[in-house]
PQR file with spaces between the fields and no chain letter, atoms N, CA, C, O and H, PARSE charges and radii, in Angstrom:
ATOM       1  N    MET     1     -19.901    7.418  -28.919 -0.4000 1.5000
ATOM       2  CA   MET     1     -19.852    8.431  -28.430 -0.0000 2.0000
ATOM       3  C    MET     1     -18.696    8.400  -28.025  0.5500 1.7000
ATOM       4  O    MET     1     -18.107    7.355  -27.748 -0.5500 1.4000
ATOM       5  N    GLU     2     -17.932   10.210  -27.882 -0.4000 1.5000
ATOM       6  CA   GLU     2     -16.258   10.260  -27.816 -0.0000 2.0000
ATOM       7  C    GLU     2     -16.200   10.841  -26.724  0.5500 1.7000
ATOM       8  O    GLU     2     -16.980   11.793  -26.720 -0.5500 1.4000
ATOM       9  H    GLU     2     -18.411   11.058  -28.106  0.4000 1.0000
ATOM      10  N    PRO     3     -15.494   10.698  -25.524 -0.5600 1.5000
ATOM      11  CA   PRO     3     -15.260   11.031  -24.364  0.2800 2.0000
ATOM      12  C    PRO     3     -14.799   12.492  -24.424  0.5500 1.7000
ATOM      13  O    PRO     3     -13.977   13.131  -25.080 -0.5500 1.4000
ATOM      14  N    LYS     4     -16.160   12.875  -22.937 -0.4000 1.5000
ATOM      15  CA   LYS     4     -15.304   14.336  -23.081 -0.0000 2.0000
ATOM      16  C    LYS     4     -15.124   15.247  -21.890  0.5500 1.7000
ATOM      17  O    LYS     4     -15.735   15.265  -20.822 -0.5500 1.4000
ATOM      18  H    LYS     4     -16.828   12.356  -22.404  0.4000 1.0000
ATOM      19  N    VAL     5     -14.150   15.987  -22.331 -0.4000 1.5000
ATOM      20  CA   VAL     5     -12.972   16.210  -21.316 -0.0000 2.0000
ATOM      21  C    VAL     5     -12.860   17.446  -21.349  0.5500 1.7000
ATOM      22  O    VAL     5     -12.593   18.107  -22.353 -0.5500 1.4000
ATOM      23  H    VAL     5     -13.654   15.973  -23.199  0.4000 1.0000
ATOM      24  N    VAL     6     -13.033   17.808  -20.376 -0.4000 1.5000
ATOM      25  CA   VAL     6     -12.649   19.195  -19.552 -0.0000 2.0000
ATOM      26  C    VAL     6     -11.290   19.784  -19.367  0.5500 1.7000
ATOM      27  O    VAL     6     -10.653   18.735  -19.262 -0.5500 1.4000
ATOM      28  H    VAL     6     -13.250   17.270  -19.561  0.4000 1.0000
ATOM      29  N    VAL     7     -10.224   20.929  -19.230 -0.4000 1.5000
ATOM      30  CA   VAL     7      -9.059   20.280  -19.621 -0.0000 2.0000
ATOM      31  C    VAL     7      -9.171   21.932  -18.553  0.5500 1.7000
ATOM      32  O    VAL     7      -9.910   22.819  -18.979 -0.5500 1.4000
ATOM      33  H    VAL     7     -10.741   21.781  -19.315  0.4000 1.0000
ATOM      34  N    ILE     8      -8.216   22.207  -16.941 -0.4000 1.5000
ATOM      35  CA   ILE     8      -8.284   23.791  -17.200 -0.0000 2.0000
ATOM      36  C    ILE     8      -7.112   23.929  -16.001  0.5500 1.7000
ATOM      37  O    ILE     8      -7.102   23.345  -14.918 -0.5500 1.4000
ATOM      38  H    ILE     8      -7.616   21.486  -16.594  0.4000 1.0000
ATOM      39  N    GLY     9      -6.297   24.722  -16.442 -0.4000 1.5000
ATOM      40  CA   GLY     9      -5.205   24.914  -15.752 -0.0000 2.0000
ATOM      41  C    GLY     9      -4.741   26.309  -15.351  0.5500 1.7000
ATOM      42  O    GLY     9      -5.552   27.177  -15.674 -0.5500 1.4000
ATOM      43  H    GLY     9      -6.306   25.196  -17.322  0.4000 1.0000
ATOM      44  N    GLY    10      -3.406   26.849  -14.594 -0.4000 1.5000
ATOM      45  CA   GLY    10      -3.132   28.110  -14.142 -0.0000 2.0000
ATOM      46  C    GLY    10      -1.990   27.971  -13.485  0.5500 1.7000
ATOM      47  O    GLY    10      -1.460   26.860  -13.450 -0.5500 1.4000
ATOM      48  H    GLY    10      -2.748   26.144  -14.332  0.4000 1.0000
ATOM      49  N    SER    11      -1.489   28.920  -12.937 -0.4000 1.5000
ATOM      50  CA   SER    11       0.165   29.284  -12.127 -0.0000 2.0000
ATOM      51  C    SER    11      -0.746   29.058  -11.134  0.5500 1.7000
ATOM      52  O    SER    11      -1.934   28.781  -11.295 -0.5500 1.4000
ATOM      53  H    SER    11      -1.919   29.823  -12.966  0.4000 1.0000
ATOM      54  N    ALA    12       0.070   29.232   -9.707 -0.4000 1.5000
ATOM      55  CA   ALA    12       0.712   29.179   -8.619 -0.0000 2.0000
ATOM      56  C    ALA    12      -0.833   30.252   -7.953  0.5500 1.7000
ATOM      57  O    ALA    12      -1.740   29.658   -7.370 -0.5500 1.4000
ATOM      58  H    ALA    12       1.035   29.457   -9.576  0.4000 1.0000
ATOM      59  N    GLY    13      -0.879   31.298   -8.093 -0.4000 1.5000
ATOM      60  CA   GLY    13      -1.515   32.561   -8.468 -0.0000 2.0000
ATOM      61  C    GLY    13      -3.166   32.435   -8.709  0.5500 1.7000
ATOM      62  O    GLY    13      -4.014   33.269   -8.391 -0.5500 1.4000
ATOM      63  H    GLY    13      -0.142   31.781   -8.567  0.4000 1.0000
ATOM      64  N    SER    14      -3.446   30.661   -9.611 -0.4000 1.5000
ATOM      65  CA   SER    14      -4.690   30.669   -9.836 -0.0000 2.0000
ATOM      66  C    SER    14      -5.871   29.734   -9.418  0.5500 1.7000
ATOM      67  O    SER    14      -6.928   29.339   -9.911 -0.5500 1.4000
ATOM      68  H    SER    14      -2.757   29.984   -9.869  0.4000 1.0000
ATOM      69  N    VAL    15      -5.182   29.583   -8.295 -0.4000 1.5000
ATOM      70  CA   VAL    15      -6.321   28.709   -7.343 -0.0000 2.0000
ATOM      71  C    VAL    15      -7.767   29.002   -7.276  0.5500 1.7000
ATOM      72  O    VAL    15      -8.672   28.430   -7.885 -0.5500 1.4000
ATOM      73  H    VAL    15      -4.324   29.904   -7.895  0.4000 1.0000
ATOM      74  N    GLY    16      -7.876   30.409   -6.077 -0.4000 1.5000
ATOM      75  CA   GLY    16      -9.069   31.260   -6.229 -0.0000 2.0000
ATOM      76  C    GLY    16      -9.496   31.224   -7.726  0.5500 1.7000
ATOM      77  O    GLY    16      -9.742   30.030   -7.895 -0.5500 1.4000
ATOM      78  H    GLY    16      -7.141   30.873   -5.583  0.4000 1.0000
ATOM      79  N    ALA    17      -9.653   31.668   -8.547 -0.4000 1.5000
ATOM      80  CA   ALA    17     -10.413   31.422   -9.855 -0.0000 2.0000
ATOM      81  C    ALA    17     -10.517   29.919  -11.026  0.5500 1.7000
ATOM      82  O    ALA    17     -11.123   29.741  -12.083 -0.5500 1.4000
ATOM      83  H    ALA    17      -9.453   32.638   -8.409  0.4000 1.0000
ATOM      84  N    ILE    18      -9.548   29.001  -10.147 -0.4000 1.5000
ATOM      85  CA   ILE    18      -9.796   27.622  -10.544 -0.0000 2.0000
ATOM      86  C    ILE    18     -11.265   27.318   -9.648  0.5500 1.7000
ATOM      87  O    ILE    18     -12.103   26.690  -10.295 -0.5500 1.4000
ATOM      88  H    ILE    18      -9.056   29.146   -9.289  0.4000 1.0000
ATOM      89  N    VAL    19     -11.669   27.710   -8.194 -0.4000 1.5000
ATOM      90  CA   VAL    19     -12.700   27.220   -7.595 -0.0000 2.0000
ATOM      91  C    VAL    19     -13.655   27.528   -7.963  0.5500 1.7000
ATOM      92  O    VAL    19     -14.692   26.865   -7.952 -0.5500 1.4000
ATOM      93  H    VAL    19     -10.988   28.220   -7.669  0.4000 1.0000
ATOM      94  N    GLU    20     -13.468   28.769   -8.428 -0.4000 1.5000
ATOM      95  CA   GLU    20     -14.712   29.202   -8.839 -0.0000 2.0000
ATOM      96  C    GLU    20     -15.092   28.668  -10.096  0.5500 1.7000
ATOM      97  O    GLU    20     -16.264   28.296  -10.144 -0.5500 1.4000
ATOM      98  H    GLU    20     -12.626   29.308   -8.437  0.4000 1.0000
ATOM      99  N    ILE    21     -14.497   28.546  -11.005 -0.4000 1.5000
ATOM     100  CA   ILE    21     -15.079   27.672  -12.138 -0.0000 2.0000
ATOM     101  C    ILE    21     -14.529   26.180  -12.200  0.5500 1.7000
ATOM     102  O    ILE    21     -13.918   25.601  -13.098 -0.5500 1.4000
ATOM     103  H    ILE    21     -13.544   28.848  -10.966  0.4000 1.0000
ATOM     104  N    VAL    22     -14.969   25.728  -10.884 -0.4000 1.5000
ATOM     105  CA   VAL    22     -15.515   24.608  -11.163 -0.0000 2.0000
ATOM     106  C    VAL    22     -16.564   24.270  -10.440  0.5500 1.7000
ATOM     107  O    VAL    22     -17.198   23.236  -10.649 -0.5500 1.4000
ATOM     108  H    VAL    22     -15.465   26.198  -10.153  0.4000 1.0000
ATOM     109  N    ARG    23     -16.930   25.389   -9.223 -0.4000 1.5000
ATOM     110  CA   ARG    23     -18.204   25.171   -8.810 -0.0000 2.0000
ATOM     111  C    ARG    23     -19.016   25.443   -9.847  0.5500 1.7000
ATOM     112  O    ARG    23     -20.038   24.769   -9.974 -0.5500 1.4000
ATOM     113  H    ARG    23     -16.415   26.229   -9.053  0.4000 1.0000
ATOM     114  N    ALA    24     -18.756   26.318  -10.631 -0.4000 1.5000
ATOM     115  CA   ALA    24     -19.945   26.960  -11.826 -0.0000 2.0000
ATOM     116  C    ALA    24     -19.526   25.932  -12.960  0.5500 1.7000
ATOM     117  O    ALA    24     -19.678   26.350  -14.108 -0.5500 1.4000
ATOM     118  H    ALA    24     -17.925   26.865  -10.528  0.4000 1.0000
ATOM     119  N    LEU    25     -19.046   24.713  -12.816 -0.4000 1.5000
ATOM     120  CA   LEU    25     -19.308   24.014  -13.331 -0.0000 2.0000
ATOM     121  C    LEU    25     -20.916   23.194  -13.481  0.5500 1.7000
ATOM     122  O    LEU    25     -21.300   22.900  -12.349 -0.5500 1.4000
ATOM     123  H    LEU    25     -18.923   24.373  -11.884  0.4000 1.0000
ATOM     124  N    PRO    26     -21.963   22.747  -14.605 -0.5600 1.5000
ATOM     125  CA   PRO    26     -22.817   22.028  -14.209  0.2800 2.0000
ATOM     126  C    PRO    26     -22.709   20.547  -13.635  0.5500 1.7000
ATOM     127  O    PRO    26     -21.915   19.701  -14.047 -0.5500 1.4000
ATOM     128  N    ARG    27     -23.696   20.365  -12.552 -0.4000 1.5000
ATOM     129  CA   ARG    27     -23.364   18.819  -12.314 -0.0000 2.0000
ATOM     130  C    ARG    27     -23.726   17.851  -12.661  0.5500 1.7000
ATOM     131  O    ARG    27     -22.974   16.880  -12.580 -0.5500 1.4000
ATOM     132  H    ARG    27     -24.340   21.053  -12.217  0.4000 1.0000
ATOM     133  N    GLU    28     -25.149   17.709  -13.240 -0.4000 1.5000
ATOM     134  CA   GLU    28     -24.956   17.250  -14.053 -0.0000 2.0000
ATOM     135  C    GLU    28     -23.920   16.987  -15.296  0.5500 1.7000
ATOM     136  O    GLU    28     -23.994   15.936  -15.934 -0.5500 1.4000
ATOM     137  H    GLU    28     -25.760   18.498  -13.306  0.4000 1.0000
ATOM     138  N    LEU    29     -22.933   18.013  -15.613 -0.4000 1.5000
ATOM     139  CA   LEU    29     -21.949   17.495  -16.994 -0.0000 2.0000
ATOM     140  C    LEU    29     -21.337   15.963  -17.115  0.5500 1.7000
ATOM     141  O    LEU    29     -21.022   15.207  -16.196 -0.5500 1.4000
ATOM     142  H    LEU    29     -22.872   18.866  -15.096  0.4000 1.0000
ATOM     143  N    ASN    30     -21.280   15.776  -18.342 -0.4000 1.5000
ATOM     144  CA   ASN    30     -20.563   14.154  -18.612 -0.0000 2.0000
ATOM     145  C    ASN    30     -19.516   14.861  -19.392  0.5500 1.7000
ATOM     146  O    ASN    30     -19.418   15.305  -20.536 -0.5500 1.4000
ATOM     147  H    ASN    30     -21.536   16.390  -19.089  0.4000 1.0000
ATOM     148  N    ALA    31     -18.573   14.773  -18.044 -0.4000 1.5000
ATOM     149  CA   ALA    31     -17.841   14.679  -18.689 -0.0000 2.0000
ATOM     150  C    ALA    31     -16.504   13.994  -17.589  0.5500 1.7000
ATOM     151  O    ALA    31     -16.863   13.444  -16.548 -0.5500 1.4000
ATOM     152  H    ALA    31     -18.653   14.412  -17.115  0.4000 1.0000
ATOM     153  N    ALA    32     -14.601   14.115  -18.018 -0.4000 1.5000
ATOM     154  CA   ALA    32     -13.814   13.747  -17.078 -0.0000 2.0000
ATOM     155  C    ALA    32     -12.754   15.408  -17.041  0.5500 1.7000
ATOM     156  O    ALA    32     -12.038   16.021  -17.833 -0.5500 1.4000
ATOM     157  H    ALA    32     -14.310   14.562  -18.863  0.4000 1.0000
ATOM     158  N    VAL    33     -13.230   15.568  -15.603 -0.4000 1.5000
ATOM     159  CA   VAL    33     -13.020   17.210  -15.650 -0.0000 2.0000
ATOM     160  C    VAL    33     -10.893   17.147  -14.635  0.5500 1.7000
ATOM     161  O    VAL    33     -10.629   16.791  -13.486 -0.5500 1.4000
ATOM     162  H    VAL    33     -13.811   15.070  -14.959  0.4000 1.0000
ATOM     163  N    PHE    34     -10.076   17.576  -15.577 -0.4000 1.5000
ATOM     164  CA   PHE    34      -8.540   17.777  -15.340 -0.0000 2.0000
ATOM     165  C    PHE    34      -8.439   19.073  -14.548  0.5500 1.7000
ATOM     166  O    PHE    34      -9.255   19.993  -14.607 -0.5500 1.4000
ATOM     167  H    PHE    34     -10.290   17.865  -16.510  0.4000 1.0000
ATOM     168  N    VAL    35      -7.764   19.049  -14.090 -0.4000 1.5000
ATOM     169  CA   VAL    35      -7.315   20.487  -13.486 -0.0000 2.0000
ATOM     170  C    VAL    35      -5.186   20.255  -12.812  0.5500 1.7000
ATOM     171  O    VAL    35      -4.512   19.617  -12.003 -0.5500 1.4000
ATOM     172  H    VAL    35      -7.101   18.302  -14.042  0.4000 1.0000
ATOM     173  N    ALA    36      -5.072   21.174  -13.759 -0.4000 1.5000
ATOM     174  CA   ALA    36      -3.276   21.141  -13.343 -0.0000 2.0000
ATOM     175  C    ALA    36      -3.262   22.582  -12.858  0.5500 1.7000
ATOM     176  O    ALA    36      -3.898   23.465  -13.434 -0.5500 1.4000
ATOM     177  H    ALA    36      -5.619   21.692  -14.416  0.4000 1.0000
ATOM     178  N    VAL    37      -2.394   22.821  -11.603 -0.4000 1.5000
ATOM     179  CA   VAL    37      -1.946   24.087  -11.074 -0.0000 2.0000
ATOM     180  C    VAL    37      -0.259   24.304  -10.483  0.5500 1.7000
ATOM     181  O    VAL    37       0.248   23.666   -9.561 -0.5500 1.4000
ATOM     182  H    VAL    37      -1.877   22.104  -11.135  0.4000 1.0000
ATOM     183  N    HIS    38       0.205   25.060  -11.058 -0.4000 1.5000
ATOM     184  CA   HIS    38       1.677   25.034  -10.246 -0.0000 2.0000
ATOM     185  C    HIS    38       1.306   25.176   -9.282  0.5500 1.7000
ATOM     186  O    HIS    38       0.119   25.374   -9.024 -0.5500 1.4000
ATOM     187  H    HIS    38      -0.207   25.579  -11.808  0.4000 1.0000
ATOM     188  N    SER    39       2.601   25.092   -8.133 -0.4000 1.5000
ATOM     189  CA   SER    39       2.275   25.064   -6.831 -0.0000 2.0000
ATOM     190  C    SER    39       3.715   25.670   -6.438  0.5500 1.7000
ATOM     191  O    SER    39       4.695   25.248   -7.051 -0.5500 1.4000
ATOM     192  H    SER    39       3.566   24.932   -8.343  0.4000 1.0000
ATOM     193  N    VAL    40       3.885   26.701   -5.380 -0.4000 1.5000
ATOM     194  CA   VAL    40       5.341   26.895   -4.816 -0.0000 2.0000
ATOM     195  C    VAL    40       5.572   26.101   -3.960  0.5500 1.7000
ATOM     196  O    VAL    40       4.989   26.249   -2.885 -0.5500 1.4000
ATOM     197  H    VAL    40       3.089   27.044   -4.882  0.4000 1.0000
ATOM     198  N    SER    41       6.419   25.084   -4.119 -0.4000 1.5000
ATOM     199  CA   SER    41       6.524   24.432   -3.408 -0.0000 2.0000
ATOM     200  C    SER    41       6.622   24.328   -1.437  0.5500 1.7000
ATOM     201  O    SER    41       6.219   23.523   -0.596 -0.5500 1.4000
ATOM     202  H    SER    41       6.892   24.964   -4.992  0.4000 1.0000
ATOM     203  N    ARG    42       7.567   25.938   -1.403 -0.4000 1.5000
ATOM     204  CA   ARG    42       7.856   26.613    0.231 -0.0000 2.0000
ATOM     205  C    ARG    42       5.604   27.338    0.691  0.5500 1.7000
ATOM     206  O    ARG    42       4.974   28.091    1.433 -0.5500 1.4000
ATOM     207  H    ARG    42       7.894   26.591   -2.086  0.4000 1.0000
ATOM     208  N    GLN    43       5.504   26.788    0.063 -0.4000 1.5000
ATOM     209  CA   GLN    43       3.815   27.263   -0.102 -0.0000 2.0000
ATOM     210  C    GLN    43       2.772   26.079   -0.018  0.5500 1.7000
ATOM     211  O    GLN    43       2.623   25.021   -0.630 -0.5500 1.4000
ATOM     212  H    GLN    43       6.016   26.175   -0.539  0.4000 1.0000
ATOM     213  N    ARG    44       1.834   27.001    1.448 -0.4000 1.5000
ATOM     214  CA   ARG    44       0.836   25.332    1.687 -0.0000 2.0000
ATOM     215  C    ARG    44      -0.309   26.493    1.118  0.5500 1.7000
ATOM     216  O    ARG    44      -0.710   27.657    1.097 -0.5500 1.4000
ATOM     217  H    ARG    44       1.955   27.860    1.945  0.4000 1.0000
ATOM     218  N    THR    45      -0.456   24.970    0.651 -0.4000 1.5000
ATOM     219  CA   THR    45      -2.170   25.220    0.073 -0.0000 2.0000
ATOM     220  C    THR    45      -3.199   23.951    0.640  0.5500 1.7000
ATOM     221  O    THR    45      -2.829   22.904    1.171 -0.5500 1.4000
ATOM     222  H    THR    45      -0.129   24.025    0.668  0.4000 1.0000
ATOM     223  N    PHE    46      -4.424   24.336    0.389 -0.4000 1.5000
ATOM     224  CA   PHE    46      -5.481   23.308    1.114 -0.0000 2.0000
ATOM     225  C    PHE    46      -5.562   22.671    0.234  0.5500 1.7000
ATOM     226  O    PHE    46      -6.240   21.746    0.680 -0.5500 1.4000
ATOM     227  H    PHE    46      -4.725   25.187   -0.042  0.4000 1.0000
ATOM     228  N    LEU    47      -5.258   22.321   -1.314 -0.4000 1.5000
ATOM     229  CA   LEU    47      -5.203   21.677   -2.078 -0.0000 2.0000
ATOM     230  C    LEU    47      -4.772   19.947   -1.844  0.5500 1.7000
ATOM     231  O    LEU    47      -5.289   18.830   -1.846 -0.5500 1.4000
ATOM     232  H    LEU    47      -4.707   23.073   -1.677  0.4000 1.0000
ATOM     233  N    ARG    48      -2.836   20.951   -1.562 -0.4000 1.5000
ATOM     234  CA   ARG    48      -1.951   19.108   -0.320 -0.0000 2.0000
ATOM     235  C    ARG    48      -2.710   18.422    0.320  0.5500 1.7000
ATOM     236  O    ARG    48      -2.792   17.197    0.234 -0.5500 1.4000
ATOM     237  H    ARG    48      -2.416   21.858   -1.561  0.4000 1.0000
ATOM     238  N    GLN    49      -3.626   19.442    1.342 -0.4000 1.5000
ATOM     239  CA   GLN    49      -4.928   18.737    2.251 -0.0000 2.0000
ATOM     240  C    GLN    49      -6.159   17.919    2.206  0.5500 1.7000
ATOM     241  O    GLN    49      -6.623   17.095    2.994 -0.5500 1.4000
ATOM     242  H    GLN    49      -3.559   20.437    1.411  0.4000 1.0000
ATOM     243  N    ARG    50      -6.614   18.440    0.903 -0.4000 1.5000
ATOM     244  CA   ARG    50      -7.966   17.563    0.716 -0.0000 2.0000
ATOM     245  C    ARG    50      -7.632   15.989    0.368  0.5500 1.7000
ATOM     246  O    ARG    50      -6.810   15.485   -0.398 -0.5500 1.4000
ATOM     247  H    ARG    50      -6.237   19.109    0.263  0.4000 1.0000
ATOM     248  N    GLU    51      -8.809   15.313    1.429 -0.4000 1.5000
ATOM     249  CA   GLU    51      -8.748   13.857    1.116 -0.0000 2.0000
ATOM     250  C    GLU    51      -9.817   12.970   -0.357  0.5500 1.7000
ATOM     251  O    GLU    51     -10.575   13.872   -0.713 -0.5500 1.4000
ATOM     252  H    GLU    51      -9.477   15.721    2.051  0.4000 1.0000
ATOM     253  N    VAL    52      -9.933   12.498   -0.686 -0.4000 1.5000
ATOM     254  CA   VAL    52     -10.365   11.903   -1.805 -0.0000 2.0000
ATOM     255  C    VAL    52     -11.117   10.148   -0.636  0.5500 1.7000
ATOM     256  O    VAL    52     -10.669    9.153   -0.065 -0.5500 1.4000
ATOM     257  H    VAL    52      -9.317   11.765   -0.397  0.4000 1.0000
ATOM     258  N    SER    53     -12.633   10.925   -0.960 -0.4000 1.5000
ATOM     259  CA   SER    53     -13.383    9.595   -0.467 -0.0000 2.0000
ATOM     260  C    SER    53     -13.515    8.617   -1.788  0.5500 1.7000
ATOM     261  O    SER    53     -14.333    7.702   -1.697 -0.5500 1.4000
ATOM     262  H    SER    53     -12.997   11.733   -1.424  0.4000 1.0000
ATOM     263  N    ALA    54     -12.908    8.723   -2.774 -0.4000 1.5000
ATOM     264  CA   ALA    54     -13.501    7.598   -3.685 -0.0000 2.0000
ATOM     265  C    ALA    54     -11.895    6.713   -3.980  0.5500 1.7000
ATOM     266  O    ALA    54     -10.697    6.945   -4.141 -0.5500 1.4000
ATOM     267  H    ALA    54     -12.243    9.466   -2.848  0.4000 1.0000
ATOM     268  N    THR    55     -12.986    5.458   -3.902 -0.4000 1.5000
ATOM     269  CA   THR    55     -11.468    4.433   -4.061 -0.0000 2.0000
ATOM     270  C    THR    55     -11.147    4.201   -5.475  0.5500 1.7000
ATOM     271  O    THR    55     -11.920    4.236   -6.433 -0.5500 1.4000
ATOM     272  H    THR    55     -13.960    5.269   -3.771  0.4000 1.0000
ATOM     273  N    THR    56     -10.262    4.031   -5.462 -0.4000 1.5000
ATOM     274  CA   THR    56      -8.977    4.151   -6.867 -0.0000 2.0000
ATOM     275  C    THR    56      -8.800    2.389   -7.319  0.5500 1.7000
ATOM     276  O    THR    56      -8.807    1.334   -6.685 -0.5500 1.4000
ATOM     277  H    THR    56      -9.635    4.002   -4.684  0.4000 1.0000
ATOM     278  N    ARG    57      -8.652    2.765   -8.726 -0.4000 1.5000
ATOM     279  CA   ARG    57      -7.666    1.167   -8.555 -0.0000 2.0000
ATOM     280  C    ARG    57      -7.094    1.338   -9.776  0.5500 1.7000
ATOM     281  O    ARG    57      -7.714    2.173  -10.435 -0.5500 1.4000
ATOM     282  H    ARG    57      -8.646    3.622   -9.242  0.4000 1.0000
ATOM     283  N    GLN    58      -6.155    0.875  -10.338 -0.4000 1.5000
ATOM     284  CA   GLN    58      -5.428    0.503  -11.513 -0.0000 2.0000
ATOM     285  C    GLN    58      -5.319    0.417  -12.088  0.5500 1.7000
ATOM     286  O    GLN    58      -4.118    0.147  -12.082 -0.5500 1.4000
ATOM     287  H    GLN    58      -5.651    0.197   -9.803  0.4000 1.0000
ATOM     288  N    GLN    59      -5.759    0.370  -13.437 -0.4000 1.5000
ATOM     289  CA   GLN    59      -5.889   -0.517  -14.701 -0.0000 2.0000
ATOM     290  C    GLN    59      -4.612   -1.107  -15.015  0.5500 1.7000
ATOM     291  O    GLN    59      -3.481   -0.731  -14.706 -0.5500 1.4000
ATOM     292  H    GLN    59      -6.735    0.589  -13.442  0.4000 1.0000
ATOM     293  N    PRO    60      -5.052   -2.231  -15.775 -0.5600 1.5000
ATOM     294  CA   PRO    60      -3.766   -2.835  -16.391  0.2800 2.0000
ATOM     295  C    PRO    60      -3.771   -1.829  -17.393  0.5500 1.7000
ATOM     296  O    PRO    60      -2.689   -2.089  -17.919 -0.5500 1.4000
ATOM     297  N    SER    61      -4.192   -0.929  -17.987 -0.4000 1.5000
ATOM     298  CA   SER    61      -3.052   -0.393  -19.127 -0.0000 2.0000
ATOM     299  C    SER    61      -2.631    1.327  -18.454  0.5500 1.7000
ATOM     300  O    SER    61      -2.369    2.361  -19.069 -0.5500 1.4000
ATOM     301  H    SER    61      -5.071   -0.717  -17.559  0.4000 1.0000
ATOM     302  N    ARG    62      -2.741    0.951  -16.437 -0.4000 1.5000
ATOM     303  CA   ARG    62      -1.760    1.796  -15.962 -0.0000 2.0000
ATOM     304  C    ARG    62      -2.789    3.141  -16.583  0.5500 1.7000
ATOM     305  O    ARG    62      -2.075    4.006  -17.089 -0.5500 1.4000
ATOM     306  H    ARG    62      -2.954    0.112  -15.937  0.4000 1.0000
ATOM     307  N    ARG    63      -3.662    3.337  -16.618 -0.4000 1.5000
ATOM     308  CA   ARG    63      -4.119    4.770  -16.498 -0.0000 2.0000
ATOM     309  C    ARG    63      -5.679    4.538  -14.924  0.5500 1.7000
ATOM     310  O    ARG    63      -6.370    3.585  -14.561 -0.5500 1.4000
ATOM     311  H    ARG    63      -4.241    2.633  -16.207  0.4000 1.0000
ATOM     312  N    PHE    64      -5.594    5.502  -14.634 -0.4000 1.5000
ATOM     313  CA   PHE    64      -6.639    5.163  -13.307 -0.0000 2.0000
ATOM     314  C    PHE    64      -7.991    5.400  -12.931  0.5500 1.7000
ATOM     315  O    PHE    64      -7.944    6.630  -12.936 -0.5500 1.4000
ATOM     316  H    PHE    64      -5.033    6.275  -14.928  0.4000 1.0000
ATOM     317  N    GLU    65      -9.431    5.066  -12.534 -0.4000 1.5000
ATOM     318  CA   GLU    65     -10.543    5.159  -12.636 -0.0000 2.0000
ATOM     319  C    GLU    65     -10.767    5.387  -11.631  0.5500 1.7000
ATOM     320  O    GLU    65     -10.880    4.498  -10.787 -0.5500 1.4000
ATOM     321  H    GLU    65      -9.469    4.066  -12.530  0.4000 1.0000
ATOM     322  N    ALA    66     -10.948    6.996  -11.291 -0.4000 1.5000
ATOM     323  CA   ALA    66     -11.935    6.564   -9.629 -0.0000 2.0000
ATOM     324  C    ALA    66     -13.006    8.119  -10.424  0.5500 1.7000
ATOM     325  O    ALA    66     -12.621    9.080  -11.090 -0.5500 1.4000
ATOM     326  H    ALA    66     -10.856    7.718  -11.977  0.4000 1.0000
ATOM     327  N    PRO    67     -14.037    7.824  -10.066 -0.5600 1.5000
ATOM     328  CA   PRO    67     -14.879    8.656  -10.128  0.2800 2.0000
ATOM     329  C    PRO    67     -15.331   10.122   -9.084  0.5500 1.7000
ATOM     330  O    PRO    67     -16.494   10.120   -8.680 -0.5500 1.4000
ATOM     331  N    MET    68     -14.752   10.896   -8.817 -0.4000 1.5000
ATOM     332  CA   MET    68     -15.021   11.883   -8.659 -0.0000 2.0000
ATOM     333  C    MET    68     -14.031   12.355   -7.236  0.5500 1.7000
ATOM     334  O    MET    68     -14.271   12.811   -6.118 -0.5500 1.4000
ATOM     335  H    MET    68     -13.807   10.898   -9.145  0.4000 1.0000
ATOM     336  N    ALA    69     -12.619   11.886   -8.132 -0.4000 1.5000
ATOM     337  CA   ALA    69     -11.719   11.681   -7.296 -0.0000 2.0000
ATOM     338  C    ALA    69     -10.497   12.219   -7.639  0.5500 1.7000
ATOM     339  O    ALA    69     -10.236   12.126   -8.838 -0.5500 1.4000
ATOM     340  H    ALA    69     -12.425   11.516   -9.040  0.4000 1.0000
ATOM     341  N    CYS    70      -9.223   13.043   -6.568 -0.4000 1.5000
ATOM     342  CA   CYS    70      -8.632   13.766   -7.467 -0.0000 2.0000
ATOM     343  C    CYS    70      -7.402   12.908   -6.894  0.5500 1.7000
ATOM     344  O    CYS    70      -7.230   12.192   -5.908 -0.5500 1.4000
ATOM     345  H    CYS    70      -9.435   13.118   -5.594  0.4000 1.0000
ATOM     346  N    PHE    71      -6.432   13.433   -8.268 -0.4000 1.5000
ATOM     347  CA   PHE    71      -5.005   13.051   -7.993 -0.0000 2.0000
ATOM     348  C    PHE    71      -4.305   14.454   -7.881  0.5500 1.7000
ATOM     349  O    PHE    71      -4.852   15.451   -8.351 -0.5500 1.4000
ATOM     350  H    PHE    71      -6.572   14.015   -9.070  0.4000 1.0000
ATOM     351  N    ARG    72      -3.378   14.501   -7.402 -0.4000 1.5000
ATOM     352  CA   ARG    72      -2.034   14.492   -7.662 -0.0000 2.0000
ATOM     353  C    ARG    72      -0.436   14.062   -7.548  0.5500 1.7000
ATOM     354  O    ARG    72       0.128   13.159   -6.930 -0.5500 1.4000
ATOM     355  H    ARG    72      -2.933   13.691   -7.020  0.4000 1.0000
ATOM     356  N    SER    73      -0.001   15.030   -8.351 -0.4000 1.5000
ATOM     357  CA   SER    73       1.757   14.911   -8.689 -0.0000 2.0000
ATOM     358  C    SER    73       2.149   14.771   -7.016  0.5500 1.7000
ATOM     359  O    SER    73       1.209   14.961   -6.244 -0.5500 1.4000
ATOM     360  H    SER    73      -0.459   15.764   -8.853  0.4000 1.0000
ATOM     361  N    PRO    74       3.108   14.540   -6.593 -0.5600 1.5000
ATOM     362  CA   PRO    74       4.611   15.309   -5.506  0.2800 2.0000
ATOM     363  C    PRO    74       5.053   16.169   -5.991  0.5500 1.7000
ATOM     364  O    PRO    74       5.990   16.764   -5.460 -0.5500 1.4000
């Protein structure tokens, strides 16, 4: 079986719409979900304040594996 992936992206003003889309995804979705959002460095956002409770580990291939985790770039 091939891996299933859902990729969602948007501009700095799209956070509300992306939250609605993610909330509408079925809980039993058998796919990895990646979200990429542009942000304004001087704008405060709740996304930067979210804590990730899942344990993450770095794989030898430098890929990260963490079910139900959120990663963000600086």
